[in-house]
C-alpha positions in Angstrom: -1.4 -1.8 52.5 -4.5 -3.4 52.7 -6.5 -2.9 56.0 -9.5 -4.9 57.0 -11.5 -1.2 56.8 -11.1 -1.2 53.1 -13.0 -4.5 53.0 -16.3 -3.2 54.3 -19.0 -2.8 52.6 -17.7 0.8 51.2 -15.3 -0.5 50.1 -17.0 -3.3 47.8 -16.4 -1.4 45.1 -15.3 -3.4 42.5 -14.1 -7.3 43.3 -14.2 -9.8 40.5 -13.4 -13.6 41.4 -11.2 -15.0 39.5 -9.8 -18.5 41.1 -12.2 -21.7 41.2 -12.8 -22.5 44.6 -12.8 -26.4 43.8 -16.7 -27.8 45.3 -17.3 -30.9 47.7 -15.6 -33.6 47.2 -18.3 -36.1 44.9 -20.0 -32.8 44.3 -19.6 -33.2 40.7 -20.8 -37.3 40.8 -23.5 -36.9 43.2 -25.2 -33.9 39.6 -25.8 -37.2 38.4 -27.7 -38.6 41.0 -31.7 -37.4 40.2 -31.5 -37.1 44.5 -28.4 -34.3 44.8 -30.6 -31.4 46.6 -31.6 -33.2 48.7 -28.9 -36.4 49.4 -27.3 -34.1 52.5 -27.1 -35.5 55.9 -29.9 -33.1 58.2 -29.6 -35.0 62.0 -28.8 -31.4 63.2 -32.1 -29.6 61.6 -35.0 -30.0 63.8 -38.5 -29.6 62.0 -41.7 -26.9 63.4 -44.8 -26.3 62.0 -45.5 -22.7 63.4 -48.6 -21.0 64.1 -48.9 -17.8 62.2 -51.9 -15.2 61.7 -52.1 -17.1 57.6 -52.0 -20.4 58.6 -49.2 -22.6 59.5 -45.9 -22.3 58.6 -42.8 -25.4 57.6 -39.5 -24.2 59.5 -36.7 -26.1 59.7 -33.8 -24.9 62.1 -30.0 -25.6 63.3 -28.7 -24.2 66.4 -29.4 -21.8 68.5 -29.2 -18.2 69.1 -26.0 -17.1 70.3 -26.3 -13.8 72.5 -27.6 -10.9 70.0 -25.8 -12.0 67.0 -29.3 -12.3 64.4 -30.4 -15.5 62.4 -29.7 -16.0 59.4 -33.2 -16.9 57.8 -33.7 -17.9 54.4 -37.2 -17.9 51.6 -37.4 -20.1 48.2 -38.3 -19.5 45.2 -41.0 -20.7 43.5 -41.4 -24.6 42.4 -38.7 -25.4 45.2 -38.2 -25.8 49.0 -35.7 -24.9 51.5 -34.0 -28.5 50.8 -34.1 -28.0 46.6 -33.1 -23.8 47.0 -30.2 -24.4 49.4 -29.1 -27.8 50.7 -25.8 -27.8 48.4 -25.2 -23.8 49.7 -25.9 -24.6 53.3 -24.0 -27.6 53.5 -20.6 -26.5 51.9 -17.8 -26.2 54.1 -16.9 -22.7 53.9 -20.5 -21.8 54.7 -20.5 -24.1 57.2 -17.6 -22.3 58.8 -20.0 -19.6 58.6 -22.9 -21.1 60.3 -21.2 -22.1 63.3 -21.8 -18.5 65.2 -25.3 -18.2 62.8 -28.6 -20.1 64.4 -30.3 -20.7 60.8 -33.6 -21.2 59.9 -35.0 -22.1 56.1 -38.9 -21.4 55.6 -40.6 -22.9 53.5 -43.2 -21.4 51.9 -47.2 -22.4 52.2 -47.7 -26.0 51.0 -44.4 -26.1 49.6 -41.8 -29.0 52.3 -41.4 -31.9 51.0 -44.2 -33.8 52.0 -46.9 -31.5 52.6 -50.6 -32.5 52.3 -51.9 -31.1 49.2 -54.1 -27.9 50.4 -58.4 -28.8 49.9 -60.1 -27.5 46.2 -61.1 -23.3 47.1 -58.0 -22.8 49.4 -57.1 -19.2 49.3 -53.5 -18.6 49.2 -51.8 -16.1 51.6 -50.6 -13.2 49.5 -47.3 -12.3 49.1 -47.7 -9.3 51.8 -49.7 -12.4 53.8 -46.6 -14.4 53.8 -44.2 -11.4 54.4 -46.6 -11.3 57.2 -46.1 -14.9 58.5 -42.6 -14.3 59.4 -43.3 -12.2 63.0 -44.6 -15.2 64.3 -41.5 -17.2 63.3 -39.2 -14.7 64.8 -40.9 -14.1 67.9 -41.6 -18.1 68.4 -37.9 -18.8 68.3 -37.1 -15.8 70.0 -35.1 -13.7 67.4 -34.4 -10.4 68.2 -33.8 -9.4 64.5 -33.0 -12.0 60.9 -30.6 -11.7 58.1 -32.6 -12.9 55.6 -31.2 -14.7 51.8 -34.4 -14.8 49.6 -34.0 -16.4 45.6 -36.7 -15.5 43.4 -40.3 -15.6 44.9 -38.4 -15.8 48.1 -36.4 -13.0 48.1 -39.4 -11.0 47.0 -41.0 -11.8 50.3 -38.1 -10.4 52.6 -37.8 -7.6 50.7 -41.6 -6.8 51.7 -41.2 -8.1 55.4 -38.1 -5.8 55.2 -40.3 -3.0 54.4 -42.8 -4.0 57.1 -40.9 -4.4 59.8 -37.7 -3.3 59.3 -36.9 -3.3 63.2 -36.7 -7.4 62.7 -34.1 -6.5 59.6 -29.5 -6.5 60.3 -29.2 -7.4 56.8 -30.6 -9.0 53.3 -29.0 -11.5 50.5 -31.4 -10.9 47.6 -31.1 -13.5 44.8 -33.2 -13.1 41.8 -35.5 -10.1 43.1 -38.2 -8.7 40.3 -39.4 -5.6 42.7 -41.7 -5.1 40.1 -45.6 -6.8 39.4 -47.0 -8.7 35.8 -48.6 -6.2 33.7 -51.8 -7.5 31.8 -49.7 -8.7 28.8 -47.0 -10.6 31.3 -50.2 -12.1 32.9 -51.8 -12.4 29.4 -48.6 -14.0 28.3 -48.2 -16.5 31.8 -51.8 -17.6 31.1 -51.0 -18.7 27.3 -48.1 -20.5 28.7 -49.4 -22.6 31.1 -51.6 -23.8 28.3 -49.1 -25.1 26.5 -45.8 -25.7 28.6 -45.7 -27.8 31.5 -45.6 -26.4 35.3 -41.9 -27.7 35.8 -41.0 -26.4 32.3 -42.8 -23.1 33.4 -40.7 -23.2 36.3 -37.6 -23.7 34.7 -38.1 -20.6 32.4 -38.4 -18.4 36.1 -35.2 -20.3 37.5 -32.6 -20.8 34.2 -31.8 -18.1 31.3 -32.8 -20.0 28.0 -28.6 -20.5 27.8 -28.3 -22.5 30.6 -32.0 -23.9 29.8 -30.6 -25.3 26.4 -26.9 -25.8 27.5 -27.1 -26.9 30.8 -29.2 -29.6 30.4 -27.8 -31.7 34.0 -28.7 -29.6 36.1 -32.0 -28.3 34.3 -32.8 -31.9 34.2 -32.3 -31.9 37.9 -34.2 -29.4 39.4 -36.6 -30.8 36.5 -37.1 -34.7 38.4 -37.2 -32.5 41.7 -40.1 -29.8 40.8 -41.9 -32.9 39.5 -41.9 -34.8 42.4 -40.7 -33.6 45.8 -43.2 -30.8 45.8 -47.1 -31.0 45.3 -48.0 -30.0 42.2 -51.2 -28.6 43.1 -49.9 -26.9 46.0 -46.7 -25.3 44.1 -49.5 -23.9 41.2 -51.4 -21.8 44.0 -47.3 -20.5 44.6 -46.9 -19.3 41.1 -50.2 -18.2 40.8 -49.8 -15.6 43.8 -46.4 -15.1 42.9 -47.8 -14.0 39.4 -50.6 -11.8 40.9 -47.7 -9.8 42.6 -48.0 -6.4 42.9 -44.6 -3.5 42.1 -42.8 -3.3 45.7 -43.2 0.6 47.1 -39.1 1.0 47.3 -37.8 4.3 45.9 -34.4 5.9 46.2 -33.7 8.1 49.5 -34.3 11.4 48.0 -35.7 10.7 44.4 -39.3 11.0 46.0 -41.6 12.5 49.0 -41.4 10.6 52.1 -39.4 7.6 49.8 -40.2 3.4 51.4 -36.7 2.4 50.8 -34.5 -0.6 52.6 -32.9 0.4 55.1 -30.6 -2.4 56.5 -27.9 -3.1 54.2 -28.4 -5.0 51.0 -26.6 -7.1 48.9 -28.4 -7.9 45.3 -26.9 -11.1 43.3 -27.9 -11.7 39.5 -26.6 -13.7 36.6 -25.6 -12.5 33.1 -29.2 -13.0 31.1 -30.8 -14.8 34.1 -34.7 -13.3 33.6 -34.5 -11.7 36.2 -31.4 -9.4 35.5 -33.7 -6.5 34.2 -35.9 -6.5 38.1 -32.8 -7.2 39.7 -30.8 -4.2 37.9 -34.0 -1.7 38.8 -34.0 -2.7 42.3 -30.4 -1.2 42.5 -31.5 1.3 40.9 -34.5 2.2 43.6 -32.2 1.3 46.5 -29.8 3.4 49.3 -26.4 2.7 47.4 -24.8 3.6 50.1 -26.0 -0.1 51.9 -25.9 -2.1 49.0 -23.9 -4.1 47.1 -24.8 -5.4 43.9 -23.1 -8.5 43.0 -23.3 -10.1 38.8 -22.3 -13.8 38.8 -21.8 -15.1 35.6 -24.1 -17.7 35.5 -28.0 -18.0 37.6 -28.5 -18.1 41.5 -29.7 -21.3 40.8 -26.8 -22.1 39.5 -24.5 -20.9 41.6 -26.4 -22.0 44.3 -25.6 -25.5 43.0 -22.4 -25.8 41.4 -20.0 -23.0 42.9 -21.2 -22.8 46.0 -17.7 -21.0 47.1 -17.8 -18.5 45.1 -21.4 -17.2 47.1 -20.0 -17.9 50.2 -16.8 -15.5 49.7 -19.2 -13.0 49.2 -21.6 -13.5 51.7 -18.4 -13.6 54.2 -17.4 -10.4 53.4 -21.0 -8.7 53.6 -21.4 -10.0 57.0 -17.7 -8.5 57.6 -19.7 -5.2 56.2 -22.2 -5.2 58.7 -19.5 -6.0 61.5 -19.7 -9.9 61.8 -15.6 -10.5 61.1 -15.0 -11.9 64.5 -17.5 -14.9 63.7 -14.3 -16.5 61.9 -11.3 -15.0 63.4 -10.5 -12.0 61.1 -8.2 -9.3 62.4 -7.1 -5.7 60.5 -4.6 -7.3 59.7 -5.1 -10.0 57.6 -5.8 -10.0 54.0 -8.6 -10.3 51.4 -7.4 -13.9 49.9 -6.1 -15.0 47.3 -9.1 -15.3 44.8 -10.6 -12.1 45.7 -8.8 -9.4 43.4 -9.5 -5.9 44.1 -9.8 -3.8 41.4 -9.1 -0.1 40.4 -11.6 2.1 42.6 -12.9 5.2 41.2 -13.6 6.0 44.7 -11.6 6.5 48.1 -14.5 6.9 50.5 -15.5 4.8 52.8 -17.8 3.8 55.6 -17.2 2.5 59.0 -18.5 -0.9 60.5 -18.5 -1.4 64.3 -17.5 -5.0 65.2 -19.7 -7.1 66.6 -19.9 -8.9 69.8 -22.1 -11.4 71.6 -23.6 -8.5 74.1 -24.2 -5.8 71.4 -26.2 -5.4 67.9 -23.1 -4.3 65.1 -23.8 -0.9 63.2 -24.0 -1.4 60.0 -22.7 1.9 58.7 -22.5 5.3 60.6 -24.4 7.5 57.8 -24.3 10.0 60.2 -20.8 10.8 59.4 -21.5 10.1 55.3 -20.7 13.5 52.9 -22.5 13.7 49.7 -19.5 11.9 48.1 -20.6 8.6 50.0 -23.7 8.8 48.3 -22.4 7.8 45.4 -20.3 4.9 46.8 -21.7 2.1 44.7 -20.8 -1.6 45.8 -20.1 -4.3 42.3 -18.8 -7.5 42.2 -18.5 -9.7 39.6 -18.7 -13.6 39.6 -18.0 -15.9 37.1 -19.1 -19.2 37.1 
């Protein structure tokens, strides 16, 4: 029979979501409103400005640390802020069932929050390494022991860099649309030329969505365009975009491929959309990570479309990701519970599995027991597909 252990990260070889999860009531109507991303009630969230070595960081937090459980810490993509990027996802009913058991911390990149003051002329925006180095101040300020990061695009890059520099502070990562590669001079020149012929919101939209979505999903794209142009300070946005475009390669390699290879030591779920601008980069990132603790999730639309239009599917994938890390007790799962009807297991080519220790408030879970891994386990790959 299907036991819970089969649905740990090692058991998630190939999964496909086949049923539509209905959106929250009224969500379709909300998409007709340009304020779709901001029209949620944030009464439980508290805003903070945290001092860091590289300036103030705007943070919004809900809840308080739950025993020894990690905080869920998010970092948004370029052109957005935590509200534009994550509001629909975190206000989805099933996601709220998860977050009842974790403190949630949204980080806005410097100057990207709604109502942010414009930086003065000549302001030196923090580098991507410095943005990552600001996060320990957040962790320390709130007394988090470690975090589970959820990042998109530029935010995924920052969180990956954070995990490389401060691995003991990161329990797991969900990285959407991550591009581990810096821009070559040809890409840099193309970006400069594009900046001369396109508006800033158009440049950001071409980063967020595939060309197919830009052409066909006009309602959602127009909502993003309006919010990018009106909510985020355009001068500050340009500084963030410039710094992201000037990023260096993430220094990661699959263990055993090069001497002293650096890699992400925590469990990772990579998410990318079909034909997304970041698809090639995410695939390359997957090839450089340890396959025994990496899950690759491909969605039939962009990650931003999935976050906005199909949060249920990402929520369910996130549930199983957490379960593989030992947090199944948070929503009352037990060993005899079968997967939900919307998750159908495909044929598996391998039967090896890793074990996962259930967490309790007083102890930190073990994400994987690598000491018992066999050579076959080194070939484990976890692939999921989601249709939008």
